[in-house]
C-alpha positions as CSV (number, residue, x, y, z in Angstrom):
1,M,0.0,0.1,0.0
2,I,3.0,2.5,1.0
3,K,4.6,1.5,-2.0
4,A,1.7,2.1,-4.5
5,F,1.3,5.5,-2.8
6,Q,4.9,6.3,-3.4
7,V,4.7,5.3,-7.0
8,M,1.5,7.7,-7.3
9,I,3.5,10.6,-5.7
10,F,6.7,10.0,-8.1
11,L,4.1,9.9,-11.1
12,F,2.3,13.2,-9.9
13,V,5.6,15.0,-9.5
14,D,6.6,13.9,-13.0
15,V,3.4,15.1,-14.6
16,V,4.0,18.4,-12.9
17,K,7.4,18.7,-14.2
18,S,6.2,18.0,-17.5
19,L,3.4,20.7,-17.4
20,G,5.9,23.0,-16.2
21,N,8.2,22.3,-19.3
22,L,5.2,22.7,-21.6
23,V,4.4,26.1,-19.9
24,Q,7.9,27.3,-20.3
25,F,8.0,26.3,-24.0
26,C,4.7,28.0,-24.8
27,Y,5.7,31.1,-23.0
28,Q,9.0,31.2,-24.8
29,L,7.1,30.6,-28.2
30,G,4.7,33.5,-27.1
31,L,7.6,35.7,-26.6
32,E,9.2,35.0,-30.0
33,L,5.7,35.5,-31.9
34,C,5.1,39.0,-29.9
35,Q,8.7,40.0,-31.0
36,L,7.8,38.9,-34.6
37,L,4.6,40.8,-34.7
38,V,6.1,44.0,-33.0
39,A,9.4,44.1,-35.4
C-alpha cells in the first residue's frame, strides 16, 4: 500500500514537471511571436 502511494507521488511529480516544461515552452514561443509581430 505504501509502495503504491510512493509510485503515485512519483508519477504526480513527473506530470507536474512535464507541465512546467510545456508552460515554459509555450511562454518562450509566445515571446518570440510577439517580437515578430512588434518588429
